[in-house]
C-alpha positions as CSV (number, residue, x, y, z in Angstrom):
1,M,30.9,-25.0,73.8
2,V,27.4,-25.8,73.6
3,T,25.9,-26.2,70.0
4,S,22.3,-26.8,70.8
5,I,20.7,-25.4,73.7
6,A,17.7,-27.6,72.4
7,A,20.0,-30.6,73.0
8,V,21.4,-29.9,76.3
9,F,18.2,-28.5,77.5
10,P,15.1,-30.5,76.4
11,P,11.5,-30.2,77.7
12,H,11.4,-32.1,80.9
13,V,7.7,-33.9,82.2
14,L,5.6,-31.4,83.9
15,R,6.4,-33.4,87.9
16,E,10.0,-32.2,87.8
17,Y,10.1,-28.5,87.6
18,A,10.0,-25.9,90.3
19,L,8.3,-23.1,90.7
20,L,10.7,-19.6,91.7
21,A,8.4,-16.7,92.5
22,D,8.9,-13.5,93.9
23,G,5.5,-12.0,93.5
24,E,5.7,-10.4,90.2
25,R,6.9,-12.8,88.0
26,G,8.5,-16.4,88.3
27,A,10.3,-19.5,86.6
28,L,10.2,-23.3,85.9
29,V,13.5,-24.5,86.8
30,G,14.3,-28.5,85.9
31,P,16.8,-31.3,86.6
32,R,20.1,-29.4,85.1
33,G,19.4,-27.2,87.0
34,D,17.7,-24.8,83.4
35,I,15.3,-22.3,84.4
36,A,13.5,-23.3,81.6
37,W,10.9,-20.4,81.4
38,M,10.4,-16.4,82.7
39,C,8.5,-13.5,82.0
40,A,10.2,-10.5,82.5
41,P,9.8,-8.0,83.8
42,R,6.3,-9.2,84.9
43,W,3.8,-12.6,84.7
44,H,2.5,-11.3,80.8
45,D,5.3,-9.9,79.8
46,D,7.3,-11.9,76.7
47,A,9.5,-14.8,78.0
48,V,12.9,-13.7,78.4
49,F,13.2,-18.0,79.0
50,A,11.4,-20.6,77.4
51,S,12.8,-23.6,76.9
52,L,9.8,-25.4,77.6
53,L,8.2,-23.6,74.1
54,G,11.1,-24.4,72.2
55,V,13.3,-21.0,72.3
56,E,16.8,-21.5,72.3
57,S,17.0,-20.2,75.0
58,V,18.4,-21.0,79.4
59,Y,20.0,-20.6,82.5
60,G,22.0,-23.8,83.6
61,V,24.1,-24.5,86.6
62,A,24.9,-28.1,86.7
63,P,27.6,-31.1,86.9
64,R,29.5,-30.7,84.2
65,D,30.3,-34.5,85.1
66,D,27.9,-36.3,82.7
67,R,27.0,-39.3,84.9
68,Y,24.6,-37.7,88.4
69,V,21.4,-37.8,89.6
70,W,19.1,-35.5,90.5
71,G,16.7,-34.3,93.3
72,G,16.1,-31.6,95.5
73,R,13.3,-29.9,98.1
74,Y,12.7,-26.2,98.7
75,E,13.0,-25.0,102.0
76,D,10.8,-24.9,104.5
77,G,7.7,-22.1,104.0
78,S,10.3,-20.7,101.0
79,L,10.0,-20.8,97.1
80,I,14.1,-21.0,98.1
81,W,14.5,-24.6,96.0
82,R,17.6,-26.3,96.7
83,G,18.5,-28.8,93.5
84,R,21.0,-31.2,94.6
85,W,22.8,-34.1,92.0
86,V,24.6,-36.9,93.8
87,T,28.2,-37.3,90.5
88,L,30.4,-39.8,91.0
89,D,32.6,-37.7,93.4
90,G,30.3,-36.0,95.3
91,I,27.2,-33.8,96.5
92,I,26.3,-31.0,94.8
93,E,23.7,-28.2,95.4
94,C,22.0,-25.5,93.8
95,R,20.5,-23.0,96.1
96,D,17.9,-21.0,93.9
97,S,15.3,-18.6,94.3
98,L,14.1,-15.3,92.6
99,A,15.2,-12.4,95.2
100,F,11.7,-11.7,97.3
101,P,9.4,-9.9,97.8
102,G,10.2,-9.0,94.2
103,H,10.1,-5.7,92.6
104,E,7.3,-4.6,89.7
105,Q,10.4,-3.8,87.5
106,R,13.2,-5.7,88.2
107,A,13.9,-9.2,87.9
108,V,16.3,-10.7,90.2
109,I,17.9,-14.5,90.1
110,L,20.3,-15.7,93.1
111,R,22.1,-18.6,92.1
112,R,24.5,-19.9,95.3
113,I,26.1,-23.5,94.1
114,Q,28.0,-25.7,96.8
115,A,30.2,-28.2,96.6
116,V,28.3,-30.0,99.5
117,S,30.3,-32.9,99.2
118,G,33.8,-33.5,97.8
119,P,34.6,-31.2,94.3
120,A,32.0,-29.2,92.6
121,R,32.7,-29.0,88.6
122,V,29.7,-27.0,87.0
123,R,29.3,-25.6,84.1
124,V,26.1,-22.6,83.8
125,V,24.8,-21.3,80.5
126,L,23.2,-18.1,79.8
127,A,21.0,-17.4,77.1
128,P,18.3,-15.6,77.7
129,R,15.8,-14.8,74.7
130,A,13.9,-12.1,75.1
131,G,10.5,-11.9,73.2
132,F,10.2,-15.4,72.8
133,G,13.4,-15.6,71.1
134,R,13.5,-12.8,68.8
135,F,16.2,-11.0,70.8
136,G,19.3,-12.8,71.8
137,L,22.3,-10.9,74.0
138,S,23.8,-8.0,72.8
139,R,26.0,-4.7,74.1
140,L,28.1,-7.3,76.3
141,A,30.7,-5.7,78.7
142,K,32.6,-7.2,81.0
143,R,34.2,-5.9,84.0
144,D,36.3,-8.1,86.9
145,D,33.4,-10.2,87.8
146,L,30.3,-9.2,86.1
147,W,29.0,-8.5,82.8
148,T,26.6,-6.3,81.5
149,G,24.1,-6.5,78.1
150,R,21.5,-5.9,76.7
151,C,18.5,-8.2,76.0
152,G,16.4,-6.9,73.9
153,P,14.6,-4.3,75.9
154,L,15.6,-5.7,79.0
155,H,18.7,-4.3,80.4
156,L,21.3,-7.0,81.7
157,R,23.8,-7.0,84.7
158,W,25.1,-10.6,85.4
159,I,27.8,-10.9,88.8
160,G,29.9,-13.2,90.0
161,A,30.3,-14.8,86.5
162,G,33.9,-13.1,85.4
163,N,36.1,-15.8,84.5
164,A,32.8,-16.9,81.9
165,E,32.9,-16.8,78.2
166,A,31.5,-15.7,75.2
167,Q,30.5,-18.6,72.9
168,D,28.2,-18.6,69.9
169,R,25.0,-17.1,69.1
170,G,25.0,-13.6,72.5
171,T,25.9,-17.4,74.7
172,L,28.1,-16.6,78.5
173,Q,29.1,-19.9,79.9
174,L,31.0,-20.3,82.6
175,D,32.5,-23.0,84.2
176,V,32.9,-23.4,87.9
177,D,35.4,-25.4,89.9
178,L,34.9,-25.6,93.8
179,P,36.4,-28.1,96.4
180,A,34.5,-29.6,98.8
181,G,32.7,-27.1,101.2
182,A,33.0,-24.2,99.3
183,H,30.5,-22.4,97.7
184,H,30.6,-20.0,94.3
185,D,26.8,-17.1,94.1
186,L,26.0,-16.0,91.1
187,V,23.7,-12.9,90.6
188,L,21.8,-12.2,87.3
189,E,19.5,-8.7,87.2
190,L,17.2,-8.0,84.4
191,S,14.8,-4.5,83.7
192,P,13.4,-2.5,81.5
193,S,15.6,0.2,82.8
194,S,20.0,1.0,83.1
195,W,21.1,1.0,86.6
196,E,21.6,3.8,88.6
197,E,23.1,1.7,91.6
198,P,25.6,-0.7,92.4
199,P,25.2,-4.4,91.8
200,G,23.9,-6.0,95.6
201,D,26.2,-8.2,97.9
202,P,24.5,-12.4,97.7
203,D,24.5,-12.4,101.3
204,V,22.9,-9.5,102.1
205,L,19.8,-10.0,99.3
206,W,20.0,-14.2,100.4
207,E,19.3,-13.0,103.8
208,R,16.7,-10.2,102.8
209,T,14.7,-13.2,101.5
210,E,14.7,-15.7,103.8
211,H,13.9,-13.2,106.0
212,A,10.8,-12.3,103.9
213,W,9.8,-15.9,103.7
214,T,10.0,-16.7,107.0
215,S,6.9,-13.6,108.0
216,A,5.1,-14.2,105.1
217,V,4.0,-18.1,105.7
218,P,2.3,-19.1,109.0
219,P,3.3,-21.8,110.7
220,M,0.4,-23.5,109.3
221,D,0.3,-26.9,112.6
222,H,-3.1,-27.7,113.0
223,T,-4.3,-29.0,110.0
224,V,-4.3,-33.0,108.5
225,A,-0.7,-31.7,106.4
226,D,1.5,-28.8,107.8
227,D,4.1,-29.4,105.4
228,D,1.9,-28.6,102.2
229,A,-0.4,-27.0,103.7
230,R,2.9,-24.2,104.6
231,R,3.8,-25.1,100.5
232,S,1.2,-23.7,99.1
233,V,0.3,-20.5,100.9
234,A,4.5,-19.6,99.6
235,V,3.0,-21.0,96.1
236,L,-0.3,-18.7,96.5
237,R,2.4,-15.0,97.7
238,G,4.4,-16.2,95.6
239,M,2.5,-16.0,92.5
240,T,0.8,-12.5,93.8
241,S,1.3,-9.3,93.1
242,T,1.8,-6.4,94.7
243,S,-1.1,-4.7,93.1
244,G,-2.5,-8.4,95.1
245,A,-4.0,-9.5,91.9
246,M,-3.0,-13.7,91.9
247,V,-1.7,-15.3,88.5
248,A,-3.9,-18.5,88.0
249,A,-1.1,-20.1,86.9
250,A,3.4,-19.1,86.5
251,T,2.8,-21.0,82.8
252,M,1.3,-20.8,79.2
253,S,0.7,-23.9,76.2
254,L,1.2,-26.2,78.4
255,P,-0.8,-28.8,77.0
256,E,-4.5,-30.5,78.9
257,R,-4.7,-33.3,76.4
258,A,-1.5,-34.2,73.8
259,R,-2.5,-32.5,70.4
260,E,-6.5,-31.8,71.3
261,G,-6.3,-28.1,70.7
262,R,-6.9,-26.8,74.4
263,S,-3.2,-24.5,75.7
264,Y,-4.3,-21.6,78.0
265,D,-2.2,-18.6,78.9
266,Y,-2.7,-18.6,82.5
267,R,-0.3,-15.7,83.2
268,Y,-3.3,-13.5,84.5
269,A,-5.9,-13.1,87.4
270,W,-8.6,-14.8,87.8
271,I,-11.6,-13.1,90.0
272,R,-13.1,-17.1,90.8
273,D,-9.4,-18.0,91.8
274,Q,-8.6,-15.4,93.1
275,C,-11.1,-16.1,96.0
276,Y,-10.6,-19.7,96.3
277,A,-7.6,-18.7,97.5
278,G,-8.9,-15.2,99.8
279,Q,-11.2,-17.7,101.0
280,A,-8.7,-20.8,101.9
281,A,-6.6,-18.4,103.5
282,A,-9.3,-17.0,105.6
283,V,-9.7,-21.0,106.8
284,G,-6.2,-20.8,106.4
285,G,-5.1,-18.7,109.1
286,A,-3.0,-16.7,105.9
287,P,-4.3,-12.5,106.4
288,L,-1.8,-10.9,104.3
289,L,-3.3,-13.5,101.5
290,L,-6.7,-12.4,101.8
291,D,-5.9,-8.2,102.3
292,A,-4.5,-8.7,98.8
293,A,-7.4,-10.6,97.4
294,V,-10.3,-8.7,98.9
295,R,-7.8,-5.5,97.8
296,F,-7.7,-6.2,94.1
297,V,-11.3,-7.8,94.1
298,T,-12.8,-4.6,95.8
299,E,-11.0,-2.6,92.9
300,R,-12.2,-4.2,90.0
301,V,-15.6,-4.8,91.1
302,L,-15.3,-0.6,92.5
303,A,-14.2,-0.4,89.0
304,D,-16.4,-2.2,86.6
305,G,-19.9,-3.8,88.2
306,P,-21.8,-5.7,86.3
307,Q,-19.2,-5.3,83.0
308,L,-17.0,-7.4,85.6
309,S,-14.4,-9.5,83.3
310,P,-13.3,-13.1,84.3
311,A,-10.2,-12.2,84.4
312,Y,-7.5,-9.3,84.4
313,T,-3.5,-8.9,83.9
314,V,-1.7,-8.2,88.0
315,L,-2.4,-4.2,87.2
316,G,-6.5,-4.4,86.3
317,T,-6.1,-3.7,83.3
318,A,-7.5,-5.9,80.4
319,V,-6.6,-9.5,79.1
320,P,-5.3,-8.9,75.6
321,D,-6.7,-11.6,72.8
322,E,-4.7,-14.1,72.4
323,R,-3.1,-14.9,69.3
324,N,-0.7,-17.8,68.3
325,L,3.6,-17.6,68.5
326,D,5.4,-18.6,66.1
327,L,7.5,-21.2,68.1
328,P,7.8,-25.3,68.1
329,G,5.9,-25.7,71.6
330,Y,5.8,-28.0,74.4
331,P,5.4,-31.4,73.8
332,G,1.6,-32.2,72.4
333,G,1.4,-28.3,72.7
334,R,0.9,-25.0,71.3
335,S,2.3,-21.7,71.6
336,I,-0.4,-19.2,72.6
337,A,-0.6,-15.6,74.4
338,G,-3.3,-13.7,75.7
339,N,-6.3,-15.3,76.7
340,W,-10.2,-14.4,74.7
341,V,-11.7,-15.6,78.3
342,T,-12.2,-11.4,78.9
343,E,-14.7,-12.1,76.3
344,Q,-17.2,-14.3,78.5
345,F,-20.1,-13.4,81.0
346,Q,-19.6,-15.9,84.0
347,L,-22.4,-14.8,87.3
348,D,-21.1,-17.4,89.3
349,N,-18.1,-14.9,90.1
350,F,-20.8,-12.4,91.6
351,G,-21.9,-14.9,94.1
352,E,-17.3,-16.0,94.9
353,V,-16.9,-12.4,95.8
354,L,-19.8,-11.9,98.2
355,L,-17.7,-14.9,99.6
356,L,-14.6,-13.6,99.9
357,F,-16.2,-10.4,100.9
358,A,-17.5,-12.2,103.9
359,A,-15.2,-14.1,104.9
360,A,-13.0,-11.4,105.5
361,A,-15.9,-9.7,107.5
362,G,-15.9,-12.5,109.7
363,Q,-12.6,-11.4,110.4
364,D,-13.0,-7.7,110.7
365,R,-11.1,-7.2,107.3
366,L,-13.8,-5.0,105.4
367,D,-13.8,-0.9,105.6
368,L,-16.0,1.2,103.7
369,D,-14.6,1.0,100.1
370,H,-14.5,-2.5,100.9
371,W,-18.6,-2.6,102.4
372,K,-19.2,-0.4,98.8
373,A,-18.3,-3.5,96.5
374,V,-20.1,-5.8,98.3
375,E,-23.5,-4.0,97.5
376,Q,-22.2,-3.2,93.6
377,A,-21.9,-6.8,93.7
378,V,-25.4,-7.9,95.2
379,A,-26.7,-5.5,92.6
380,A,-25.0,-6.9,89.8
381,V,-26.5,-10.3,91.2
382,Q,-29.6,-8.5,91.6
383,S,-29.1,-7.6,87.7
384,R,-27.9,-10.5,86.1
385,W,-28.8,-13.6,87.9
386,Q,-30.9,-14.5,84.9
387,E,-28.9,-14.1,82.2
388,P,-27.3,-17.3,80.8
389,D,-23.9,-18.1,81.3
390,S,-20.6,-19.4,80.3
391,G,-20.0,-20.6,83.8
392,I,-17.0,-22.3,85.6
393,W,-15.7,-24.2,82.6
394,E,-16.3,-21.4,81.0
395,L,-18.5,-23.1,77.8
396,D,-21.4,-21.9,75.8
397,P,-24.0,-19.7,77.8
398,Q,-26.3,-21.9,79.9
399,R,-28.5,-21.0,82.6
400,W,-26.1,-22.7,84.5
401,T,-27.5,-24.8,88.1
402,H,-23.4,-23.5,89.9
403,S,-23.0,-20.4,88.5
404,R,-26.6,-19.4,90.9
405,L,-26.7,-21.7,93.2
406,M,-23.0,-19.5,94.6
407,C,-24.8,-16.2,93.9
408,A,-27.3,-17.8,97.0
409,A,-24.2,-18.9,98.5
410,G,-23.0,-15.5,98.2
411,L,-25.8,-13.7,99.9
412,R,-26.4,-15.9,102.3
413,A,-23.5,-15.7,103.1
414,I,-22.3,-11.8,103.2
415,G,-25.7,-12.0,104.7
416,A,-24.6,-12.2,107.8
417,H,-22.5,-9.5,108.1
418,A,-24.7,-7.0,107.6
419,P,-27.6,-4.7,108.8
420,A,-30.7,-6.6,109.2
421,A,-32.1,-4.3,106.1
422,Q,-30.3,-5.5,104.5
423,A,-29.7,-9.7,105.6
424,A,-33.4,-10.0,105.2
425,R,-33.8,-8.5,101.0
426,W,-30.8,-10.6,99.8
427,S,-31.6,-14.2,101.8
428,A,-35.2,-13.2,100.2
429,L,-33.2,-12.5,96.8
430,A,-31.4,-16.0,97.1
431,D,-34.6,-17.4,98.4
432,D,-35.7,-17.0,95.7
433,V,-32.1,-18.2,92.9
434,V,-32.1,-21.6,94.9
435,A,-36.3,-21.2,94.2
436,D,-35.8,-21.2,90.6
437,V,-33.2,-23.8,89.6
438,N,-35.0,-26.3,92.1
439,R,-37.7,-25.0,89.1
440,D,-35.4,-26.0,86.1
441,C,-31.9,-27.7,87.6
442,L,-33.6,-30.4,89.6
443,H,-33.1,-33.9,87.8
444,P,-35.8,-35.7,88.4
445,S,-33.5,-38.2,90.2
446,G,-33.8,-35.4,93.4
447,R,-29.8,-34.5,92.1
448,W,-29.3,-30.7,90.2
449,Q,-28.0,-31.0,87.1
450,R,-26.2,-28.6,84.9
451,S,-28.8,-26.6,83.3
452,P,-31.9,-26.7,82.2
453,E,-31.0,-28.4,78.9
454,D,-28.1,-30.6,80.3
455,E,-29.4,-33.1,82.8
456,R,-26.0,-34.1,83.1
457,V,-24.4,-34.5,86.9
458,D,-21.0,-31.6,87.4
459,A,-18.7,-32.1,90.2
460,A,-18.7,-28.1,90.5
461,L,-22.8,-29.1,92.2
462,L,-20.6,-30.1,95.4
463,L,-19.4,-26.2,95.9
464,P,-23.3,-24.9,96.8
465,G,-23.6,-27.5,99.2
466,L,-19.7,-26.4,101.1
467,R,-20.9,-23.0,100.8
468,G,-23.9,-22.3,101.8
469,A,-26.3,-21.9,98.8
470,L,-28.1,-24.3,101.2
471,P,-27.3,-27.0,103.8
472,A,-25.2,-29.5,103.3
473,A,-27.9,-31.9,104.7
474,D,-30.6,-31.0,102.5
475,P,-31.8,-34.3,99.6
476,R,-30.5,-32.1,96.9
477,T,-27.0,-32.1,98.6
478,L,-26.4,-35.0,98.9
479,A,-28.1,-36.2,96.5
480,T,-25.7,-34.1,94.1
481,V,-22.6,-35.3,96.6
482,Q,-23.9,-39.5,95.5
483,A,-23.8,-38.9,92.3
484,I,-21.0,-37.3,91.3
485,R,-19.0,-40.0,93.8
486,R,-20.9,-42.5,91.6
487,E,-20.2,-40.9,87.8
488,L,-18.0,-38.5,88.0
489,G,-15.5,-40.4,90.3
490,R,-12.6,-43.2,89.6
491,S,-10.4,-44.4,91.5
492,G,-10.1,-42.1,94.3
493,Y,-10.2,-38.5,91.5
494,V,-12.8,-36.3,91.1
495,Y,-13.7,-35.7,87.1
496,R,-15.3,-32.2,86.3
497,F,-18.3,-33.1,84.3
498,R,-18.7,-37.2,81.8
499,Q,-18.2,-35.4,78.1
500,E,-18.8,-37.5,76.0
501,S,-18.9,-42.1,75.6
502,R,-15.3,-42.7,75.9
503,P,-14.1,-43.6,80.4
504,L,-13.9,-40.4,82.4
505,G,-9.7,-40.8,81.5
506,E,-9.4,-40.6,77.5
507,A,-11.6,-37.7,77.9
508,E,-9.1,-34.9,79.9
509,G,-7.2,-35.4,83.2
510,A,-9.2,-35.8,86.9
511,F,-9.6,-32.4,88.3
512,L,-7.6,-31.7,91.5
513,L,-9.6,-29.1,92.6
514,C,-12.7,-31.1,92.7
515,G,-10.9,-33.4,94.4
516,F,-10.7,-31.4,97.3
517,H,-13.5,-30.5,96.8
518,M,-15.0,-33.1,97.2
519,A,-13.0,-34.1,100.4
520,M,-14.6,-31.1,102.1
521,A,-18.2,-32.0,101.3
522,V,-17.5,-35.2,102.8
523,H,-15.9,-34.4,105.6
524,E,-19.6,-32.4,106.0
525,E,-21.3,-35.3,106.1
526,G,-19.5,-36.6,108.8
527,K,-17.6,-39.5,106.9
528,P,-14.0,-38.1,107.8
529,T,-12.5,-41.3,106.5
530,E,-13.0,-41.0,103.8
531,A,-12.9,-37.8,102.8
532,A,-9.2,-38.2,104.1
533,R,-9.3,-40.4,101.5
534,W,-10.3,-38.1,98.8
535,F,-8.0,-35.4,100.1
536,E,-5.1,-38.0,100.3
537,R,-5.5,-39.1,96.5
538,S,-5.4,-35.4,95.1
539,R,-2.8,-34.4,97.5
540,A,-0.9,-37.6,96.2
541,A,-1.8,-35.9,92.5
542,C,2.0,-33.7,92.4
543,G,5.3,-33.6,91.7
544,A,9.0,-33.6,92.6
545,P,8.5,-30.0,94.1
546,G,5.1,-30.6,95.5
547,L,3.8,-28.2,93.0
548,F,0.1,-29.6,91.2
549,S,-1.2,-28.3,87.7
550,E,-4.7,-28.5,87.0
551,E,-5.2,-31.9,85.7
552,Y,-3.8,-35.3,86.9
553,D,-3.6,-38.1,84.3
554,V,-4.4,-41.1,86.3
555,A,-3.1,-43.9,84.2
556,Q,0.1,-42.0,83.1
557,R,0.7,-40.3,86.6
558,Q,1.5,-37.0,84.8
559,L,0.2,-33.8,85.9
560,R,-1.4,-32.2,83.2
561,G,-1.6,-28.6,81.7
562,N,-0.5,-25.3,83.0
563,Y,2.2,-25.1,86.2
564,P,1.8,-24.7,89.2
565,Q,-1.9,-24.5,89.6
566,A,-2.4,-21.7,91.8
567,F,-6.5,-23.1,92.6
568,V,-5.1,-26.2,92.9
569,H,-2.4,-25.1,96.2
570,A,-5.6,-22.9,97.7
571,L,-8.3,-26.0,98.4
572,L,-5.0,-28.0,99.2
573,L,-4.3,-24.8,101.9
574,E,-8.1,-24.8,102.7
575,S,-9.5,-28.7,102.8
576,A,-6.2,-28.8,105.1
577,Q,-7.6,-26.9,107.5
578,R,-11.6,-28.1,107.8
579,L,-10.3,-31.9,107.6
580,A,-8.0,-31.3,110.7
581,G,-11.9,-30.0,112.9
582,P,-15.1,-31.7,113.3
583,A,-17.2,-32.1,110.3
584,A,-20.4,-29.1,111.2
585,R,-23.2,-30.9,109.2
586,G,-24.3,-27.7,107.6
587,S,-22.0,-25.4,105.4
588,V,-19.0,-23.9,105.9
589,H,-19.7,-21.0,106.1
590,G,-22.8,-22.3,109.3
591,S,-25.6,-21.5,107.1
592,Q,-28.9,-23.3,108.0
593,T,-31.1,-21.9,105.2
């Protein structure tokens, strides 16, 4: 009998969790086979499993013996996870997946326990707590091999658990004993509506899921890191809803720095992140991800125009305001749902939108509605490019150099696909923007500085040269890359900017997004060996399942922040493809203006 979920399934360091995702929701699985995080029915809804944040809830599958060691792997090109335990008697695996592609309102968790070598003695614990722990299991009923019940607003159906026994506090426990070579299937379904059809056959559900992943992830066999590129495509696809929206991360409230109050909710679709992923998909040969990004961004630009929000729910609705939850939280963090970012104006998003549309136009994937969104985004740049904004790092409004230069990059990129008259106007506007930035944000050393009021260098300033605001060979670009190398590069990693007098690694973790940007920038300088060093350092900053968080604590070799972080996987995908080709010695979009 389980006496304490928290005692049996404590939180782990992030590098030990694997992600299951089906586009509509995601789950984190730990080394005890513990599904420690999942929101249902969709990404932005309340959690039903949240032991990660201290809620007494879990769906665990682990050996009953105390002595075992853990491992696991993803099946290639998928988010099908094979957890593995080597016991004193043999080897046990649990094959885990969310049924893929996911239904918008129904979560289906597939778990297949396998006695790979020797017998398997496994304990299964099911303790959902919907509403971040407010609602336990109720109205439980068993018929043959099937349990049904309620968990707050959710209906529950658990197949393959006929021998499970109800425990205290709404917990079901099942002991599974298998001879060598045998397997046992469990299928858990959660939905806000009751069941109208009979349970699915596990073999059929597995076959559909395998086939769907095979169709979703291309071979990716011409990069410098094919396996990692395929995994990144799988992660991005698993985090992309049928609406086309890609959530920034699967989780919330995982701290970037312990006890510093930097815990956020990233279960929403950031426009910038979506554009990063779409551009990476265009380069990496993942057209379905590109189309999804273009579709969602188009809808939001047409709806909101110059008032484009930085982030939305996957349904395209407003992100709810922040609220504190009465939860213990992940160690070092605090539990927060919602995000205040929607109150900000972030100018660079319009440049990223135009870069996304240019990438799609380069593959002949823009239609008339998409082009209307292009014109809306250009109009927004025309009307707002001189305003202060909160920028890529979501700070106090200033006239950020990065924001203005990214607008210039977007104008140049989309202008290459526009009719001559439009292209001329947009190119002239880009020239005006660059000239304005040159007047107030060119540091005396010849590099770009963060803003007119802030002389520091910023790793975000790697992007304008990469995206074509001005050529990679421009002296200002070269001086900026060199300054970032010198001032923000440490031990092969890149930090965003110097925040205070403390050493970089004490103020925050290395920013993996910037590490991949540096790899591409150095590659553009014609230095492939150095570029490979930057790439490999960032590529190695992952956990055992090969997933990345936003930041990396270099000294402790730990992942920091919400997990997994989609834009890091997007930039791994893009840089793995770009580093496989020759350096262009200009913009990656070919601009030399």
